[in-house]
N, C-alpha and C positions, 0 to 999 in steps of 0.2 A: 329534497331526495326521500326516497325513501331509504329504513334502516335496511332491507334484505340487498339492495346495489349497494349500503356503506358500507356492509361487509364483507362482500364479495370484492370488494376495491382493493379494501384491507388487505383481504387473504391474497389477493393475486398480487399485489404489493409486497410483501413479506415473503411470495413464496418465489416471488422473483429474485427477489435479493439474495434467498437462502440460496437458490441456485445457479446463481452467479458469484458468488459469494467468493475472493479472489484465494491460491494457493499462496503455499511458500513461494515456493516452482514459479509461481505467474511475480510475486517478488523481485526473486536473486535478477530470473529476465530484464525484470524492468529498467530495477537499476543499473545492469549491461549494458542494457539500449540508451538510457540516458547519461553513463558515462564515457561510450562513444561515439556517441554525436557529438559532447563535445571535445573531445582528442583531438587536439592539433598537429597535425605531423606526425614523422614517424618514433623517435622517444618514446614520444608521448601514449601512442599506442604499444610499444611495444613494452613499455610499467604498467598499461591498460589492468593487465589480470594482477598486480597484486595491490593496486590501488581498490581496484573492486572486491579482495578479500579481507580490504582493513577495512574498508567500508561497513560488508556484512557482519564483518565479525561484532561478538557485542551484540547483538540484535537479537533478539528475541520474536515470535510469531504465536499473535493471541487470536485464535480461532475464537468468536464472540456468533449468538445466536444466526443477526443479521447481519454482520461485516467481520472483516478481519484488521488487525494490528499491528502496526511491527514497533514494536518499546527497544528503545537504549537507555540504559542510565535510568528506567521507570520512567520518564518522561514517551508519552505516545508523539511518535515522527511520522507515521505515516496509516491511514486507514484507508481500507481498500472495499466497496464496493460495488454494484453492478459492474462488476471484470472492471474494473479502473479504481488506480493505485492514488491516491490524493497526497502530497505532504503536508503536515498539519504547518501552520506559522509559527517560529520562532517563540518561546516564551517569554515576555520580557522581563528586562533585568532588573531586579529591586532594589534600588539607594540606599 
């Protein structure tokens, strides 16, 4: 592969990542959709707004060059790239 092709691929991938980096608003929509999908029954849906607010409380949106991160208590819990939010695995507890 020629050097020019490699550089072009890198520039296109970086540009695509920067242009499709999810916003803080899209994270709120993502959490709302996930929790609404998991709510069973009328009473669960009535309590949903409070649960969503408690879930989002204490989170911090961090915009990186090519991606975005959601932090809670200093730990990255979600990573956003190419228009999608990915849940990070739970950190292992040390004994």
